[in-house]
C-alpha positions as CSV (number, residue, x, y, z in Angstrom):
1,X,9.6,36.1,3.7
2,X,8.9,33.0,1.9
3,X,5.4,31.7,2.1
4,X,5.9,28.0,2.7
5,X,3.1,25.6,1.5
6,X,1.7,28.3,-1.2
7,X,3.1,26.2,-4.3
8,X,1.2,23.7,-5.3
9,X,2.5,20.4,-5.0
10,X,0.8,17.2,-7.2
11,X,0.1,13.9,-5.4
12,X,1.5,15.0,-2.2
13,X,-0.8,15.7,1.1
14,X,0.7,16.7,4.5
15,X,-1.4,17.2,7.6
16,X,-0.1,18.1,11.3
17,X,-1.9,18.4,14.1
18,X,-1.1,19.7,17.6
19,X,-2.6,18.9,20.9
20,X,-2.4,15.3,22.4
21,X,0.2,14.2,19.6
22,X,1.3,15.0,16.3
23,X,-0.1,13.2,12.9
24,X,1.4,13.4,9.8
25,X,-0.1,12.0,6.8
26,X,1.7,11.9,3.2
27,X,0.1,11.2,-0.2
28,X,1.9,10.2,-3.5
29,X,1.2,8.1,-6.2
30,X,3.5,5.1,-6.5
31,X,4.2,1.6,-8.2
32,X,4.9,-1.1,-5.9
33,X,5.9,-4.6,-6.9
34,X,5.5,-7.1,-4.6
35,X,3.9,-10.3,-2.3
36,X,0.6,-10.4,-1.2
37,X,0.4,-11.3,2.4
38,X,-2.0,-11.7,5.1
39,X,-2.0,-9.5,8.0
40,X,-5.2,-10.1,9.6
41,X,-8.0,-12.5,10.2
42,X,-11.7,-12.7,11.6
43,X,-12.8,-15.2,14.0
44,X,-13.3,-18.1,11.5
45,X,-9.8,-18.1,9.9
46,X,-10.7,-15.5,7.0
47,X,-7.8,-13.1,6.0
48,X,-9.6,-9.3,6.8
49,X,-6.6,-7.8,5.9
50,X,-3.6,-7.9,3.4
51,X,-0.5,-5.9,2.9
52,X,1.9,-6.1,0.2
53,X,5.7,-6.8,1.1
54,X,8.4,-5.4,-1.6
55,X,11.3,-6.5,-2.9
56,X,13.2,-3.7,-1.0
57,X,11.9,-5.5,2.2
58,X,9.3,-2.8,3.0
59,X,5.6,-3.6,3.9
60,X,2.3,-1.8,2.4
61,X,-0.7,-2.1,4.5
62,X,-3.8,-2.3,1.7
63,X,-6.2,0.1,1.9
64,X,-9.6,-1.6,1.8
65,X,-11.2,1.1,-0.4
66,X,-10.3,1.4,-4.3
67,X,-9.5,-1.5,-5.6
68,X,-8.1,-3.0,-2.6
69,X,-10.3,-5.7,-1.6
70,X,-9.4,-7.2,-4.8
71,X,-6.8,-8.4,-3.9
72,X,-7.7,-10.9,-1.4
73,X,-8.3,-13.5,-3.8
74,X,-4.3,-13.3,-4.9
75,X,-2.8,-13.8,-1.5
76,X,0.8,-15.0,-1.5
77,X,1.1,-14.1,-5.2
78,X,3.4,-11.3,-6.8
79,X,1.8,-8.0,-8.2
80,X,2.7,-4.8,-9.5
81,X,0.2,-1.8,-7.8
82,X,-0.4,1.4,-9.1
83,X,-1.9,3.9,-6.3
84,X,-2.0,6.5,-3.6
85,X,0.5,5.9,-0.5
86,X,0.4,7.4,2.9
87,X,2.2,6.9,5.9
88,X,0.0,6.8,9.0
89,X,1.3,6.5,12.5
90,X,4.8,5.2,10.8
91,X,3.1,2.4,8.9
92,X,2.9,3.1,4.8
93,X,-0.5,2.5,3.3
94,X,-1.5,2.0,0.0
95,X,-4.8,2.9,-1.6
96,X,-5.0,1.1,-4.7
97,X,-6.1,2.4,-8.1
98,X,-5.0,-0.5,-10.3
99,X,-3.1,-3.6,-10.2
100,X,-1.4,-6.8,-12.3
101,X,-1.2,-10.0,-11.0
102,X,2.0,-11.2,-12.0
103,X,2.1,-15.0,-13.8
104,X,4.0,-17.7,-12.6
105,X,7.4,-18.4,-14.5
106,X,7.1,-21.1,-17.3
107,X,10.3,-21.7,-17.5
108,X,11.4,-22.6,-13.5
109,X,13.5,-25.5,-13.2
110,X,13.0,-28.8,-12.8
111,X,9.5,-28.4,-14.6
């Protein structure tokens, strides 16, 4: 009989919870490229939650921990983000470890 889960898995974590429902959480380190978009606002209209809309049409909510709050200054900018991706309630969430804001092209047509 094979003992499932006895091998260490670098960068991956799974949790299962029985009872009223099943909760699955997976973590893995990834590099995401995309545009930062606003996801939630406070009463004064300030953005309080952001996501990264990736080029492959996935959306990653940005965790406020790590360097996530720093990205609030770069809404509608293209970024490359390295971080830990987890899936919670069928949504991808990234905890940012490092990021790079892409510069706008100097040679855009019409400039």
